[in-house]
C-alpha positions as CSV (number, residue, x, y, z in Angstrom):
1,M,-60.9,-223.5,137.4
2,N,-57.4,-223.1,138.9
3,W,-58.2,-220.9,141.8
4,K,-54.5,-220.3,142.7
5,R,-53.8,-219.0,139.3
6,A,-57.0,-217.0,139.2
7,V,-56.3,-215.2,142.5
8,S,-52.7,-214.6,141.5
9,C,-53.9,-213.0,138.2
10,G,-56.4,-211.0,140.2
11,A,-53.6,-209.8,142.5
12,L,-51.5,-208.9,139.5
13,L,-54.5,-207.0,138.1
14,W,-54.9,-205.1,141.4
15,V,-51.2,-204.1,141.4
16,L,-51.4,-202.9,137.7
17,I,-54.5,-200.9,138.4
18,F,-52.9,-199.4,141.5
19,F,-50.0,-198.2,139.3
20,E,-52.4,-197.0,136.6
21,V,-54.4,-195.0,139.1
22,S,-51.2,-193.6,140.6
23,I,-50.0,-192.5,137.2
24,L,-53.4,-190.8,136.5
25,M,-53.6,-189.1,139.8
26,F,-50.0,-188.0,140.3
27,G,-48.6,-188.0,136.8
28,F,-51.5,-186.4,135.0
29,K,-52.9,-184.6,138.1
30,F,-56.4,-186.1,137.7
31,D,-58.4,-186.4,140.9
32,S,-61.3,-188.7,141.4
33,T,-63.8,-185.8,141.0
34,N,-62.5,-185.0,137.5
35,S,-64.5,-186.7,134.7
36,Y,-61.3,-187.1,132.6
37,Y,-60.1,-189.5,135.3
38,Y,-63.0,-191.8,134.7
39,L,-62.7,-191.4,130.9
40,A,-59.2,-192.6,131.2
41,H,-59.5,-195.2,134.0
42,Y,-62.3,-197.4,132.8
43,P,-61.0,-198.1,129.3
44,L,-57.6,-198.8,130.8
45,A,-59.1,-201.1,133.5
46,V,-60.9,-203.0,130.7
47,I,-57.6,-203.4,128.9
48,L,-55.9,-204.6,132.0
49,I,-58.7,-207.1,132.8
50,A,-58.4,-208.5,129.3
51,I,-54.6,-208.9,129.7
52,A,-55.1,-210.7,133.0
53,S,-57.6,-212.9,131.4
54,L,-55.3,-213.8,128.5
55,I,-52.5,-214.6,131.0
56,Y,-54.8,-216.9,132.9
57,F,-56.2,-218.7,129.9
58,R,-52.8,-219.0,128.1
59,K,-52.5,-222.6,129.2
60,A,-56.1,-223.5,129.9
61,K,-59.0,-224.6,127.7
62,A,-62.1,-222.9,129.0
63,G,-65.8,-222.7,128.3
64,F,-68.1,-219.8,128.9
65,D,-68.7,-220.8,132.5
66,K,-65.0,-220.7,133.4
67,V,-64.6,-217.4,131.6
68,F,-67.6,-215.9,133.4
69,L,-66.3,-217.1,136.8
70,L,-62.8,-215.6,136.2
71,E,-64.2,-212.3,135.0
72,L,-66.5,-212.1,138.0
73,L,-63.6,-212.9,140.3
74,L,-61.4,-210.2,138.7
75,L,-64.2,-207.6,139.0
76,L,-64.6,-208.4,142.6
77,L,-60.9,-208.2,143.3
78,E,-60.7,-204.9,141.4
79,F,-63.5,-203.2,143.3
80,S,-62.7,-204.5,146.7
């Protein structure tokens, strides 16, 4: 696993989710107590995680163990 590329994809994911949450909160006026916020945020977060994974694995050949480690790292970076 290329840790430098994985962490940079995680940082990119964090920035994209920051903008996504900002758009939901300020653009659509959803607050974190509104259930519509969570209905919109989690599917968008899954899509963004999938995009970050595709960016990471664009040049790498990976087995299940590497995919699992990357997804775990991305989830940890997202919820930190």
